[in-house]
KOLVODREN-203703 format. One line per 5 residues: their letters; for each residue x, z, y of N, C-alpha, C. Coordinates in nm, 2 decimals. Example, Ala and Ser with C-alpha at 12.3 -4.5 7.8 and 13.67 -1.06 7.14 Angstrom:
BEGIN
as) 1.32:0.78:-0.57:1.23:0.78:-0.45:1.32:0.78:-0.33  1.28:0.71:-0.22:1.37:0.71:-0.11:1.29:0.79:0.00 .
END
This chain:
BEGIN
mgpah) 9.55:13.26:-5.17:9.68:13.24:-5.12:9.75:13.13:-5.20  9.81:13.04:-5.13:9.88:12.93:-5.20:10.02:12.97:-5.23  10.09:12.89:-5.32:10.22:12.92:-5.36:10.32:12.92:-5.24  10.30:12.83:-5.14:10.39:12.83:-5.02:10.38:12.96:-4.95  10.26:13.01:-4.93:10.24:13.14:-4.86:10.30:13.25:-4.93 .
eccve) 10.29:13.25:-5.07:10.35:13.36:-5.15:10.50:13.36:-5.14  10.56:13.24:-5.13:10.70:13.22:-5.12:10.75:13.28:-4.99  10.67:13.25:-4.88:10.71:13.30:-4.75:10.70:13.45:-4.74  10.60:13.51:-4.80:10.58:13.65:-4.80:10.70:13.72:-4.88  10.74:13.66:-4.99:10.85:13.72:-5.07:10.98:13.71:-4.99 .
tvrar) 11.00:13.60:-4.92:11.12:13.58:-4.84:11.12:13.68:-4.73  11.01:13.71:-4.66:11.01:13.81:-4.55:11.03:13.95:-4.61  10.98:13.98:-4.73:11.00:14.11:-4.79:11.15:14.13:-4.83  11.21:14.02:-4.88:11.35:14.03:-4.92:11.43:14.05:-4.80  11.40:13.98:-4.69:11.48:13.99:-4.56:11.47:14.13:-4.51 .
eakra) 11.35:14.19:-4.51:11.33:14.33:-4.46:11.40:14.43:-4.55  11.40:14.41:-4.68:11.47:14.50:-4.77:11.62:14.49:-4.74  11.67:14.37:-4.72:11.81:14.36:-4.69:11.85:14.42:-4.56  11.76:14.41:-4.46:11.79:14.47:-4.33:11.79:14.62:-4.34  11.69:14.68:-4.42:11.69:14.82:-4.44:11.81:14.87:-4.51 .
qlnlg) 11.86:14.80:-4.60:11.98:14.84:-4.67:12.10:14.83:-4.58  12.11:14.73:-4.49:12.22:14.72:-4.40:12.21:14.84:-4.30  12.10:14.88:-4.25:12.08:14.99:-4.16:12.13:15.12:-4.23  12.10:15.14:-4.36:12.15:15.25:-4.43:12.30:15.26:-4.43  12.36:15.14:-4.46:12.51:15.14:-4.46:12.57:15.16:-4.32 .
lnlgr) 12.50:15.11:-4.22:12.55:15.13:-4.08:12.54:15.28:-4.04  12.43:15.34:-4.09:12.41:15.49:-4.06:12.52:15.57:-4.12  12.55:15.54:-4.25:12.66:15.61:-4.32:12.80:15.58:-4.25  12.82:15.46:-4.21:12.94:15.42:-4.14:12.96:15.49:-4.01  12.85:15.50:-3.93:12.85:15.57:-3.81:12.89:15.72:-3.83 .
laynm) 12.83:15.78:-3.93:12.85:15.92:-3.96:13.00:15.94:-4.00  13.05:15.85:-4.08:13.19:15.86:-4.12:13.28:15.84:-4.00  13.25:15.74:-3.92:13.33:15.72:-3.80:13.34:15.84:-3.71  13.22:15.90:-3.69:13.21:16.02:-3.61:13.30:16.13:-3.67  13.30:16.14:-3.81:13.39:16.24:-3.87:13.53:16.22:-3.85 .
ilead) 13.57:16.09:-3.84:13.71:16.05:-3.81:13.75:16.09:-3.67  13.66:16.05:-3.58:13.68:16.08:-3.44:13.70:16.23:-3.41  13.62:16.31:-3.47:13.62:16.45:-3.45:13.72:16.52:-3.54  13.79:16.45:-3.62:13.89:16.51:-3.71:13.83:16.61:-3.80  13.70:16.59:-3.85:13.63:16.68:-3.94:13.68:16.65:-4.08 .
shtrf) 13.66:16.75:-4.17:13.69:16.74:-4.31:13.60:16.64:-4.38  13.65:16.58:-4.49:13.58:16.48:-4.56:13.46:16.55:-4.64  13.48:16.67:-4.67:13.37:16.74:-4.74:13.25:16.77:-4.64  13.28:16.77:-4.51:13.17:16.79:-4.42:13.08:16.67:-4.42  13.14:16.55:-4.44:13.06:16.43:-4.45:12.95:16.44:-4.55 .
erevs) 12.99:16.50:-4.67:12.89:16.51:-4.77:12.78:16.61:-4.73  12.82:16.72:-4.66:12.71:16.81:-4.61:12.62:16.75:-4.51  12.68:16.66:-4.42:12.60:16.60:-4.32:12.50:16.50:-4.38  12.55:16.43:-4.48:12.46:16.33:-4.55:12.34:16.41:-4.61  12.37:16.52:-4.68:12.27:16.60:-4.74:12.17:16.65:-4.63 .
hlqlm) 12.23:16.69:-4.52:12.14:16.74:-4.41:12.05:16.63:-4.36  12.10:16.51:-4.34:12.02:16.40:-4.30:11.91:16.37:-4.40  11.94:16.38:-4.52:11.84:16.36:-4.63:11.73:16.47:-4.63  11.77:16.59:-4.60:11.67:16.70:-4.59:11.58:16.68:-4.47  11.63:16.62:-4.37:11.55:16.60:-4.25:11.46:16.48:-4.27 .
glpvg) 11.47:16.41:-4.38:11.38:16.30:-4.41:11.43:16.16:-4.37  11.55:16.15:-4.33:11.61:16.02:-4.29:11.66:15.95:-4.41  11.64:15.82:-4.42:11.69:15.74:-4.53:11.84:15.73:-4.53  11.90:15.77:-4.64:12.05:15.76:-4.65:12.09:15.69:-4.77  12.00:15.64:-4.85:12.03:15.57:-4.97:12.09:15.66:-5.08 .
dknhg) 12.16:15.60:-5.18:12.22:15.68:-5.28:12.36:15.63:-5.32  12.43:15.56:-5.23:12.56:15.52:-5.25:12.65:15.56:-5.13  12.78:15.58:-5.16:12.88:15.61:-5.06:12.85:15.74:-4.99  12.82:15.84:-5.07:12.80:15.98:-5.02:12.91:16.07:-5.04  13.02:16.03:-5.10:13.13:16.12:-5.14:13.24:16.12:-5.04 .
rkfvk) 13.33:16.21:-5.06:13.45:16.22:-4.98:13.54:16.10:-4.98  13.53:16.03:-5.10:13.62:15.91:-5.11:13.58:15.80:-5.02  13.45:15.80:-4.98:13.40:15.69:-4.89:13.47:15.71:-4.75  13.48:15.83:-4.70:13.54:15.85:-4.57:13.69:15.82:-4.58  13.76:15.85:-4.69:13.90:15.82:-4.71:13.92:15.66:-4.70 .
eftkc) 13.84:15.59:-4.78:13.85:15.44:-4.78:13.81:15.39:-4.64  13.71:15.44:-4.58:13.66:15.40:-4.45:13.77:15.42:-4.34  13.84:15.53:-4.35:13.95:15.56:-4.26:14.06:15.45:-4.27  14.09:15.40:-4.39:14.19:15.30:-4.41:14.14:15.17:-4.34  14.01:15.14:-4.35:13.96:15.02:-4.29:13.96:15.02:-4.14 .
veqim) 13.92:15.14:-4.08:13.93:15.16:-3.94:14.07:15.14:-3.89  14.17:15.20:-3.96:14.31:15.19:-3.93:14.35:15.04:-3.92  14.32:14.96:-4.02:14.35:14.82:-4.02:14.29:14.75:-3.90  14.17:14.77:-3.87:14.10:14.70:-3.76:14.17:14.74:-3.63  14.19:14.87:-3.61:14.25:14.92:-3.49:14.40:14.86:-3.47 .
rrail) 14.47:14.86:-3.58:14.61:14.81:-3.58:14.61:14.66:-3.54  14.52:14.58:-3.60:14.51:14.44:-3.56:14.47:14.42:-3.41  14.37:14.50:-3.36:14.33:14.49:-3.22:14.44:14.53:-3.13  14.52:14.63:-3.16:14.63:14.67:-3.07:14.74:14.57:-3.07  14.77:14.52:-3.19:14.88:14.41:-3.20:14.83:14.29:-3.12 .
hflge) 14.71:14.25:-3.13:14.66:14.13:-3.06:14.67:14.16:-2.91  14.63:14.27:-2.86:14.63:14.30:-2.72:14.78:14.30:-2.67  14.87:14.37:-2.75:15.01:14.37:-2.70:15.08:14.24:-2.71  15.03:14.15:-2.80:15.09:14.02:-2.82:15.05:13.91:-2.73  14.94:13.93:-2.66:14.89:13.82:-2.57:14.94:13.83:-2.43 .
qhpqt) 14.96:13.72:-2.36:15.01:13.72:-2.22:14.89:13.75:-2.13  14.91:13.83:-2.03:14.81:13.85:-1.93:14.81:13.75:-1.83  14.69:13.70:-1.78:14.69:13.59:-1.69:14.75:13.63:-1.55  14.75:13.76:-1.52:14.80:13.80:-1.39:14.95:13.79:-1.38  15.02:13.83:-1.49:15.16:13.84:-1.49:15.23:13.73:-1.57 .
lrrpv) 15.15:13.67:-1.66:15.20:13.57:-1.75:15.31:13.63:-1.85  15.30:13.76:-1.87:15.38:13.83:-1.96:15.30:13.92:-2.05  15.36:13.96:-2.16:15.29:14.06:-2.24:15.29:14.20:-2.17  15.20:14.29:-2.20:15.20:14.42:-2.13:15.32:14.50:-2.17  15.36:14.58:-2.07:15.47:14.68:-2.09:15.40:14.81:-2.13 .
favna) 15.46:14.87:-2.24:15.40:14.99:-2.29:15.51:15.08:-2.34  15.47:15.21:-2.35:15.56:15.31:-2.41:15.47:15.40:-2.50  15.54:15.45:-2.61:15.47:15.54:-2.70:15.52:15.68:-2.68  15.43:15.77:-2.68:15.47:15.91:-2.67:15.40:15.99:-2.79  15.47:16.09:-2.84:15.42:16.17:-2.95:15.45:16.31:-2.93 .
dkltc) 15.35:16.40:-2.97:15.37:16.54:-2.95:15.29:16.61:-3.05  15.32:16.74:-3.07:15.24:16.82:-3.17:15.12:16.88:-3.09  15.01:16.89:-3.15:14.89:16.94:-3.09:14.83:17.04:-3.18  14.80:17.16:-3.13:14.73:17.26:-3.21:14.59:17.29:-3.15  14.49:17.25:-3.22:14.35:17.27:-3.17:14.27:17.34:-3.28 .
mrrts) 14.21:17.44:-3.24:14.12:17.52:-3.33:14.20:17.55:-3.46  14.32:17.60:-3.44:14.41:17.64:-3.55:14.45:17.53:-3.65  14.43:17.41:-3.60:14.47:17.29:-3.68:14.58:17.22:-3.61  14.70:17.21:-3.67:14.81:17.14:-3.61:14.81:16.99:-3.66  14.82:16.91:-3.56:14.83:16.76:-3.59:14.93:16.69:-3.50 .
qmvgg) 14.96:16.57:-3.53:15.05:16.49:-3.45:14.97:16.41:-3.36  14.99:16.42:-3.23:14.91:16.35:-3.13:15.00:16.23:-3.09  14.95:16.11:-3.09:15.03:15.99:-3.05:14.95:15.92:-2.94  15.01:15.88:-2.84:14.95:15.81:-2.73:15.03:15.69:-2.69  14.97:15.61:-2.61:15.04:15.49:-2.55:15.02:15.49:-2.40 .
imlve) 15.12:15.45:-2.33:15.12:15.44:-2.19:15.13:15.30:-2.15  15.04:15.25:-2.08:15.04:15.11:-2.04:15.06:15.10:-1.89  15.14:15.00:-1.85:15.16:14.97:-1.71:15.07:14.85:-1.67  14.99:14.87:-1.57:14.90:14.76:-1.53:14.92:14.75:-1.38  14.90:14.63:-1.33:14.90:14.60:-1.19:14.78:14.65:-1.13 .
g) 14.79:14.70:-1.01:14.67:14.75:-0.94:14.70:14.79:-0.80 .
END
């Protein structure tokens, strides 16, 4: 094997290792996002990661704690806030105006957990 071939092999190995690491991070992110959507506790995230590891799935060794979900929630909030503000701030081509909307809030008790439910009502032409 020549030096050029060895360099290509090392480059491919490094790329595959980087892709595997990215997939690990995406898997943990998907799990954390699911915990947020289902309003599960942050300690359940740790149990789910342990469960995945016991099943033989690669989960890596970083971002397995409750703090990861807390920080991840902040990031999701920022992204969603930016997307909503962008949507509400742009003119629609049909009306040449920004969308009309209203916010409603109410208390929701589900499975003995009380939380504040917030929704938005959008008026669209149709």
